[in-house]
Each structure stands twice: as C-alpha cells, then as structure tokens.
N, C-alpha and C positions, 0 to 999 in steps of 0.2 A: 475411586469406588475406593473404601477400607475396607473390602471383602477378600476374604482368597480365596479359590477356587479348591471344589473338593469334590469327593466322589458324588454323581446323580445318583447313587443308590439311597437316597436320605434313608433317616432312622428316623422316621415316624413311628410311632407307638401304636401298636395294632393290636386288638384283642384276638387273644387265639382262639377258637373255635375247631371245632371237631365234625368235617360234612361227614354224612352217613347217606349211603344209596346201598343198593341190589347189584352186585357185581357178582358176574358169574354164578347166579342163583342164593346167593348168602350175602349179608350183612356184611358191608367191609365201614370203613372209615379211616379219616385222615383228620390230620390237623391242616388248621389254614389260617393266614395272619393276613390276606388279602378278602375282606370280608367285609361291605359294610351296609346302609340300610341305601336304599336306591329310589323309591316312591313310598308317598304317604299312604292314601286312598286308591288302589287299595295297596296294602303292605308290601314293599317289594324287598329282598334283599341281593347285593348281589354278590361274588363269592371269583377268583381269580384263579386256577384252578391250572395248572401246567397241561397241555394235552399229551403226555405220556401217561400221564397215571391213570392205575387202574381205576380212581374214581371219577372221573373224566370221563370215561369212558361209559361208567353205570349212568349216570345222569345222563350220557345222552342216549343210551337205551331205554332208561324206566322215564326220565321224563317227570322222577320225584328229587327228591331229595333233603334231607333235615342239617339242621345247624342244631347242634348243642354244646354248651358254653360249660365247658368244663372248669371247675375252680381249683388251686392250685394245689389240692390234695391229692390231683389227679394228672400232678405234671408228672410223671413216669411212664404214666400208660401212653397218656397224652403224646407224649414223645416219643415214645415205642415206637407209637403206628406213624409215625412218621418216616421210621427209620429201616421198616419193611414195605414191602410192598404186596397188597392184597391179589396181586396176582402170582408171586407164589407161595404166601405165609396166606394161613384160613385169621383172619381177624374178630369173624365173628362172633368168639367166646370170651375177650378179653373183658366185654361189659356185659351186662344186664341189657338184653334189647327188649323194647315196647314199640309198640305203631299207635299210631293218632287216628283221624277220619281218613284220611288216605290209604290207610292199609299198606301200602310198599316205602314208605319213607321210613327206615328204621333210625331209632332213635334212640339214646342211651341214659337208663333210667339213674346212672350214678350223677349225672350229671343235672345240677341245679335248675336249670333253665332250656328246654327246649322246641323248636321250633320242626313244621313240618311246611316240605316246600312245593308245587305244584313248579316248574320249568316254562317259563316267558318268551325267553329269548336264548342264544348262547352266540357269543361274537365273537367271531376269532382274532386274535392278534399273534403276530409270532410267534413267543412261545406260547401262551396263554390261553385258556377258553375263559370270559369272561361268564358265569353263567348266572341270569337273572329269573328269581322263582319269587312266585307271589304269595306269602306267607298265608298258609290256609287255617294254622291252626298253632296253635304260642301255650307252654305247658311248663309250672314250677309248681317244684317242692312249695309248700305254705310256708317254709320255715324264710325262706327268701321275699317273701311279698308282704309290698307295704302299700297299703291302701287300694289294691288293686292289679299294681304293676311291680315287677322286679326289682331288688334295690338291688344294684350294683354291689353293696359295699358286702351288702351277705352274701351274694355269690361266689367273693373274693375271687375273680378271673385273673388268668393268667394273662400276662402284657408281652409281648414279642415287640422287640428292637433290631434293626439293621440296619449297617451288617454286622452287626457286632453277634448278632445271631445269640440276643440273650431273652431270658424268659425273666421278669419283672412284675411287680405286685403295682394295686393301684396305690399311690399318693395320696395326700390332704387335701382335702378341696378347697378348691382357690376362691370358688365366688358363683356365684347362678347366673346363669347363661341369659338372655337377653332381661338383666337386672345390672353389673354391673355397670355400663354403660349410662346407664338412668342421667346420671348426675349433666354426663356432659351433653344428652341431648335435651335434656330439660333450658341449657344455659347457651344453647345452640352454638357448641364450643365442638368441632369437630379436631381441633388439634392443630391443626395443617396454618403455617404462617405464612 
C-alpha cells in the first residue's frame, strides 16, 4: 500500500449549524459541526452533541430543538456560543429569537435558514449523544430562496474542518450530482480493470 497512516480524526468538511433548545427555561444555542440529513420521508436530521453540553440536556428534557444555518457574517457570534456554556452564561440575548409551529424550539432570526425539529430518538455513544429529529418546519429568508429551495451559495454557510479546527467557506461548483458519471454509466464502464 502506498498510503501512510494518519490520525483517525479525519478532516471531513462539515457545515456549521447552531443548535437551539430550551435549557434552564431559556433559549440556548451551541454550534455543531456533526449534523447531517438522516432520512428523506419524513425528513430527519441527526446531530452529534457531547453529553456534557447544556444543549444535550435541554434537548433531552424538551424533546424539541432547532437547527439554524449561520452565514459567514455570524462567525464571531457562532464561535462565541461554542466558547461559553449555557450552564453559566445566558445566551438567549445573543440573537433575535423566533419560534415556529412547535413553539418550543428557539430559532435564530438572523440565520437565513432555520429548521424546527421534534426529537425522534437519542442514541448514546461513548462521548456523544446522536439526536435524531424530524424536521417539522423549515424556514428561509426570501433572499436565499431559489425555485422554492434554499440556495446554499446565497446562504454563505460556515464550513468546519477538523482536526485543524478551521472555519472555511464554500468553494466553486465541481459538477452536478447524479449527472457527472452518466457518460460512464452509458458506456457500462465502471473504470475497474
């Protein structure tokens, strides 16, 4: 093998989101990079959060949470929310808070895309809890909507890489998914020799 061993903490680019929940009777927000779609119908999202975080306790108690996509312009406030704990600092005034139809999942008005979620299940892992929530409502600023969907370029989301712990921005478009390999499919050529 011509590869060398590296850290198992692989540096996969991850979107940075702000997870919102009621904790200690107040809206609380924390940044998270370990968040991804988990199911198509009904739409679900999975977020891995360390067990010791105030947010994990809030989600477990309230059984609702929000996923807010901050733009690069909110990097300072987003990072701050990860530097302080809602257990000791009231983060409810950092952003303008709004609620959707659930009424219990605080969302951030300044984020161009927000989702409110009902907890479906929580899977305990050694250090984290994987919270899986059904997205019961998704909301976007009209300025980022194209053909009824949120346009990721207009959102200008933060991207996190680890283990270098660096915020990045989106790069250029490389191609269209479910399209870039069509020529190989038509030829019946998998590229395997």
